[in-house]
C-alpha positions as CSV (number, residue, x, y, z in Angstrom):
1,M,57.4,117.9,101.1
2,E,54.9,119.4,98.6
3,T,54.2,118.3,95.4
4,R,54.6,120.3,92.5
5,Y,53.5,119.3,89.0
6,V,54.7,120.8,85.8
7,K,52.1,120.9,82.6
8,L,54.2,119.1,79.5
9,D,52.0,119.0,76.1
10,Y,51.5,115.7,74.7
11,L,54.5,115.7,71.9
12,D,57.1,116.6,74.9
13,A,56.0,114.0,77.3
14,L,55.8,110.9,74.5
15,E,59.7,113.0,73.6
16,S,60.9,112.2,77.0
17,K,59.6,108.4,77.6
18,K,61.2,108.0,73.7
19,S,64.4,109.1,75.0
20,M,64.3,107.1,78.4
21,F,63.6,103.6,76.9
22,G,66.5,104.8,74.9
23,S,68.7,105.4,77.8
24,E,66.8,101.9,79.0
25,I,68.0,99.7,75.6
26,N,71.8,101.6,76.2
27,L,72.1,100.2,79.4
28,L,71.3,96.9,78.8
29,Q,73.6,96.6,75.8
30,I,76.5,97.8,77.9
31,V,75.6,95.3,80.2
32,S,75.5,92.7,77.3
33,K,79.0,93.7,76.5
34,L,80.1,93.7,79.7
35,R,79.1,90.2,80.2
36,S,80.3,89.1,77.2
37,Y,83.7,90.8,78.2
38,K,83.9,89.4,81.2
39,N,83.5,86.1,79.5
40,S,86.3,86.8,76.9
41,R,88.5,87.6,79.5
42,L,88.1,84.7,81.5
43,K,88.9,82.7,78.6
44,E,91.8,84.2,77.8
45,L,93.0,84.0,81.4
46,D,92.1,79.8,81.3
47,Y,94.3,79.6,78.1
48,K,97.1,81.5,79.5
49,N,97.0,79.4,82.4
50,K,96.9,76.2,80.1
51,L,99.9,77.5,78.0
52,R,101.7,78.4,81.1
53,I,101.7,74.9,82.4
54,E,102.5,73.2,79.0
55,L,105.7,75.8,79.0
56,E,106.6,74.4,82.1
57,K,106.2,70.9,80.7
58,F,108.3,71.5,77.8
59,A,111.0,73.2,80.4
60,N,111.0,69.9,82.0
61,K,111.2,67.9,79.3
62,I,114.0,70.0,77.7
63,N,115.6,69.5,81.0
64,L,115.8,65.8,80.9
65,L,116.9,65.6,77.4
66,Q,119.9,68.2,78.7
67,E,120.5,66.0,81.3
68,S,120.5,62.8,79.4
69,F,123.5,64.4,76.9
70,P,127.1,62.9,78.4
71,G,129.6,65.4,79.1
72,Y,128.3,68.6,78.0
73,N,126.6,71.4,80.3
74,F,124.3,73.5,78.9
75,T,124.5,76.0,82.0
76,E,128.1,76.6,82.2
77,D,127.6,77.1,77.9
78,K,124.6,79.9,79.5
79,R,126.4,81.6,81.5
80,K,129.4,82.2,79.0
81,K,126.8,83.6,77.0
82,K,125.8,86.0,79.7
83,E,129.4,86.8,80.8
84,K,130.3,88.1,77.1
85,N,126.8,89.9,77.2
86,F,127.4,92.0,80.1
87,S,131.2,92.6,79.3
88,E,129.8,94.1,75.9
89,N,127.2,96.1,77.5
90,N,130.1,97.3,79.8
91,K,132.0,98.2,76.3
92,D,129.7,100.0,74.8
93,L,129.1,102.1,78.1
94,E,132.3,103.0,78.1
95,K,132.7,104.7,74.8
96,E,129.5,106.2,75.4
97,L,131.2,107.8,78.9
98,N,134.4,108.6,77.0
99,E,132.1,110.2,73.9
100,I,130.2,112.5,76.3
101,K,133.9,113.3,77.9
102,R,135.1,114.2,74.5
103,K,132.0,116.3,74.1
104,I,132.1,118.1,76.9
105,A,136.1,118.7,76.7
106,N,135.4,120.4,73.2
107,L,132.6,122.5,74.5
108,G,135.5,124.0,77.1
109,N,137.7,124.8,74.7
110,K,135.2,127.0,72.2
């Protein structure tokens, strides 16, 4: 491979060096921001993990408290609410289905 030389005047060479140093500065700033982001992300994950652990402890305390009440079954109460919501959702779907069928029938009559 042969070596080739390019003739640059002093100002062009100086501008190229400035540009190269500017690029290096930008890359170092990017690396710094990435490290900062990584540290922030690790802190966030640590906080989320601590929150999850505390919520589990809280849920266990609530369950123990619920078990200490005599004669009241909280799980049955939850089931009733879910069943009620499910039946309400089914009624809403049936209403929408009937409405669409009515619109189709009206289009067919025209």
